[in-house]
C-alpha positions as CSV (number, residue, x, y, z in Angstrom):
1,M,93.9,115.6,172.7
2,D,91.8,114.1,170.0
3,A,93.8,112.9,167.0
4,A,92.1,115.4,164.7
5,H,93.2,118.2,167.0
6,E,96.8,117.3,167.4
7,A,99.2,120.2,167.3
8,L,101.8,120.6,164.5
9,G,105.1,118.9,165.1
10,P,108.6,120.5,165.2
11,I,110.4,121.7,162.1
12,F,113.9,120.4,161.7
13,T,116.3,122.6,159.7
14,A,119.8,122.0,161.1
15,H,120.8,119.8,158.2
16,L,119.7,122.5,155.7
17,F,121.9,125.3,156.9
18,P,125.2,124.2,155.1
19,K,123.3,123.8,151.8
20,L,121.5,127.1,152.0
21,E,124.6,129.0,153.1
22,G,126.6,127.4,150.2
23,K,124.0,128.7,147.8
24,L,124.3,132.2,149.4
25,V,128.1,132.3,148.9
26,E,127.7,131.0,145.4
27,V,125.3,133.7,144.4
28,L,127.3,136.5,146.0
29,R,130.4,135.4,144.2
30,S,128.5,135.6,140.9
31,L,127.5,139.3,141.4
32,T,128.9,142.1,139.3
33,Q,129.7,145.4,140.9
34,E,126.5,146.9,139.4
35,E,124.4,144.0,140.9
36,W,125.7,144.6,144.4
37,E,123.9,148.0,144.2
38,K,120.6,146.8,142.9
39,Q,117.5,147.7,144.9
40,T,115.8,144.8,146.7
41,L,112.3,144.2,147.9
42,A,113.4,145.7,151.3
43,P,112.8,149.4,150.6
44,M,115.8,150.7,152.6
45,W,118.3,148.0,151.4
46,K,120.2,147.3,148.2
47,V,121.8,143.9,147.6
48,K,125.0,144.8,149.5
49,D,122.9,146.0,152.5
50,V,121.1,142.7,152.6
51,A,124.3,140.7,152.4
52,A,125.8,142.9,155.2
53,H,122.7,142.2,157.3
54,L,123.1,138.5,156.8
55,L,126.7,138.7,157.9
56,D,125.9,140.9,160.9
57,T,123.1,138.8,162.3
58,Q,125.2,135.7,162.0
59,V,128.1,137.3,163.8
60,R,125.9,138.6,166.5
61,K,124.1,135.3,167.2
62,L,127.5,133.5,167.4
63,A,128.9,136.0,169.8
64,A,125.8,135.8,172.0
65,A,126.1,132.0,172.0
66,R,129.8,132.1,172.7
67,H,129.4,134.4,175.7
68,G,126.2,132.7,177.0
69,Y,124.3,136.0,176.5
70,K,120.8,136.0,177.8
71,P,119.0,139.1,176.4
72,E,117.4,141.3,179.0
73,N,115.0,142.5,176.3
74,S,113.5,139.1,175.7
75,K,110.3,140.0,177.5
76,T,110.1,143.6,176.5
77,S,107.1,145.1,174.7
78,P,106.7,144.3,171.0
79,E,107.2,148.0,170.1
80,K,110.4,148.3,172.1
81,L,111.7,145.0,170.7
82,V,111.0,146.1,167.1
83,A,112.8,149.4,167.7
84,L,115.8,147.6,169.2
85,I,116.0,145.1,166.4
86,N,115.8,147.9,163.8
87,T,118.5,149.9,165.5
88,L,120.8,146.8,165.7
89,N,120.2,145.9,162.1
90,A,120.9,149.4,160.9
91,E,124.1,149.6,162.8
92,G,125.2,146.2,161.5
93,V,124.4,147.1,157.9
94,R,126.4,150.4,158.1
95,Q,129.4,148.5,159.5
96,Y,129.6,145.6,157.1
97,R,128.5,147.3,153.9
98,Q,131.8,149.2,154.1
99,L,133.7,146.0,153.4
100,S,134.8,145.1,149.9
101,S,132.6,142.5,148.3
102,S,135.4,139.9,148.4
103,E,136.0,140.6,152.1
104,L,132.3,140.4,152.9
105,I,132.1,137.0,151.2
106,S,135.2,135.7,152.9
107,R,133.8,136.6,156.3
108,M,130.4,135.2,155.4
109,E,132.0,131.9,154.5
110,T,133.6,131.6,157.9
111,A,130.5,132.8,159.8
112,S,128.3,130.5,157.8
113,R,130.4,127.4,158.6
114,K,130.5,128.3,162.3
115,S,126.8,129.0,162.4
116,A,125.9,125.7,160.7
117,E,128.1,123.9,163.3
118,Y,126.4,125.8,166.1
119,H,122.9,124.9,164.9
120,Q,123.7,121.3,164.3
121,A,125.1,121.0,167.9
122,L,121.9,122.3,169.6
123,D,119.4,120.1,171.4
124,P,116.3,120.9,169.4
125,F,114.0,120.5,172.4
126,A,116.1,122.6,174.8
127,P,115.1,126.3,175.6
128,A,116.2,128.7,172.9
129,M,118.3,131.8,173.6
130,F,115.7,133.9,171.9
131,P,111.9,133.5,171.7
132,V,110.0,133.7,168.4
133,S,108.2,136.9,169.2
134,W,106.2,137.1,166.0
135,A,104.5,133.9,166.9
136,G,103.6,135.4,170.3
137,E,106.0,133.2,172.3
138,E,107.9,134.5,175.4
139,E,109.9,131.3,175.5
140,S,110.7,129.0,172.5
141,L,112.5,125.7,171.9
142,N,115.7,125.6,169.9
143,W,114.0,123.9,166.9
144,F,111.6,126.8,166.5
145,D,114.2,129.6,166.9
146,R,116.4,127.7,164.5
147,A,113.6,127.4,162.0
148,R,113.0,131.1,162.4
149,E,116.6,131.8,161.7
150,F,116.4,129.6,158.6
151,T,113.5,131.6,157.3
152,E,115.6,134.8,157.8
153,R,118.5,133.3,155.8
154,W,116.2,132.0,153.1
155,H,114.1,135.1,152.5
156,H,117.0,137.5,152.5
157,Q,118.9,135.4,150.0
158,Q,115.7,135.2,147.9
159,Q,115.6,139.0,148.0
160,I,119.1,139.1,146.6
161,R,118.2,136.6,143.9
162,V,115.0,138.5,142.9
163,A,116.9,141.8,142.7
164,T,119.6,140.4,140.5
165,A,117.4,138.1,138.4
166,K,119.3,135.0,139.6
167,P,117.6,131.6,139.7
168,G,115.7,131.4,143.0
169,I,115.8,128.9,145.8
170,M,112.1,128.1,145.8
171,T,112.5,124.4,146.0
172,R,110.5,122.2,148.3
173,E,113.6,121.2,150.3
174,F,114.2,124.8,151.3
175,Y,110.9,126.6,150.9
176,F,108.4,124.3,152.5
177,P,110.2,124.5,156.0
178,V,110.1,128.3,155.5
179,L,106.4,128.3,154.8
180,D,105.7,125.9,157.7
181,C,107.6,128.2,160.1
182,F,106.0,131.3,158.8
183,L,102.5,129.8,159.2
184,R,103.2,129.1,162.9
185,A,102.3,132.8,163.4
186,L,98.6,132.1,162.5
187,P,97.3,131.7,166.1
188,H,99.0,134.9,167.3
189,T,97.9,136.8,164.2
190,Y,94.3,135.7,164.9
191,R,94.3,136.1,168.6
192,D,91.9,139.1,168.5
193,V,89.7,137.7,165.7
194,P,86.4,136.2,167.1
195,G,85.3,132.8,166.0
196,K,82.6,130.3,166.8
197,P,83.9,127.3,168.7
198,G,84.3,124.2,166.5
199,T,85.0,126.1,163.3
200,L,88.0,125.7,161.0
201,A,89.9,128.1,158.7
202,Q,92.0,126.4,156.0
203,F,95.0,128.1,154.4
204,D,96.6,126.6,151.3
205,V,99.9,127.7,149.6
206,S,99.6,126.5,146.0
207,G,102.5,125.1,144.1
208,E,104.9,122.2,144.5
209,C,106.5,123.8,147.6
210,G,103.2,124.5,149.4
211,G,100.7,122.7,151.5
212,S,97.7,123.2,153.8
213,W,97.5,124.6,157.3
214,Y,94.4,124.3,159.6
215,L,93.4,126.9,162.2
216,F,90.8,125.4,164.6
217,R,88.7,127.5,167.0
218,D,88.3,125.8,170.3
219,G,86.4,127.3,173.2
220,V,89.1,129.8,174.0
221,A,91.4,130.5,171.0
222,W,92.5,129.7,167.5
223,K,95.0,126.8,167.4
224,L,97.0,125.2,164.5
225,V,96.1,121.6,164.2
226,A,97.7,118.9,162.1
227,S,94.6,117.8,160.2
228,P,91.2,119.4,159.4
229,A,88.5,119.2,162.1
230,G,85.2,120.9,162.8
231,E,83.1,123.0,160.4
232,K,85.2,124.7,157.7
233,I,84.1,128.3,157.3
234,S,86.8,129.6,155.0
235,E,89.6,128.5,152.7
236,T,92.3,130.8,151.5
237,T,94.7,129.9,148.7
238,I,97.9,131.9,148.2
239,P,100.3,131.3,145.3
240,Q,103.7,130.1,146.5
241,E,105.4,132.9,144.5
242,I,104.0,135.6,146.7
243,A,103.4,133.8,150.1
244,W,106.9,134.6,151.4
245,R,106.6,138.2,150.3
246,I,103.3,138.6,152.1
247,F,104.7,137.4,155.4
248,T,107.9,139.5,155.1
249,K,106.4,142.8,154.0
250,G,107.6,142.3,150.5
251,I,104.4,143.1,148.6
252,A,101.6,145.7,148.8
253,S,98.4,144.4,150.4
254,G,96.3,145.3,147.4
255,E,98.6,143.5,145.0
256,A,98.6,140.5,147.2
257,R,94.8,140.4,147.6
258,S,94.3,140.4,143.9
259,Q,96.2,137.1,143.6
260,V,94.7,135.4,146.6
261,Q,91.5,133.3,146.5
262,I,89.2,133.2,149.5
263,S,86.0,131.1,149.7
264,G,83.6,131.3,152.6
265,D,84.1,133.9,155.4
266,Q,86.0,136.7,153.8
267,T,87.0,138.3,157.1
268,I,88.4,135.1,158.6
269,G,90.0,134.0,155.4
270,G,91.5,137.4,154.5
271,H,93.0,138.2,157.9
272,I,96.1,136.1,157.0
273,L,97.2,138.9,154.7
274,K,98.0,141.0,157.8
275,M,100.3,138.3,159.1
276,I,104.0,139.3,159.5
277,S,106.5,136.5,160.3
278,I,109.5,138.7,160.9
279,V,110.6,141.3,163.5
280,G,111.1,144.8,162.3
């Protein structure tokens, strides 16, 4: 492959889990009883629901790893997968939101420590237990599934912080890997968008945590490349403050569009606003 068309490299996040989880426990310990019941950007979930979800998904993943579980649903239809995930998430939230806040935090501390150890022990280039479905993959490597899980832990913690007006975790150390992982959904999102071979769409996330991503159209499909190549036909700039909310269904499309700048082909440049980098 030509150097200009090199694919993006892996995202390494194992070393970040202990830091991110420490910040989660810290913010949960700071909450008042009233703050536990604040509404979050997730329409169906208050702060305690989000915390319960974070505990549930961690416990489930560890249990699956411990028992060598290989999900039969890994190649099911997207619609059935979303329905299954939504059902599992709802059940988990109902179970763990019944805990007292102190008990929930205590269990979170234990699960977080075990989860960090699990992720740090994985071979990043071995096949993952779960594929990253929102990127269109039927099989993924551990580094990608781990980065996906890191985005889940980050964006749900950020939801808690936004709801309770706590200082955010929008630092380059944490947020850039999240953005880099989210943007890996671009080729799948654009799979049905026609394009002239040899053209390039550029996507910028502005701010100190952001960067630029390049979507190149070869003779068959759109592909993420490490550096710009070909004829640039559009450039889209998204403020870092709303980028994560766009990709996790945390902002209305009209509100997002009013803050996004698109030059060149508006259809190509604007299609990113339909991108969802989560399941459910």
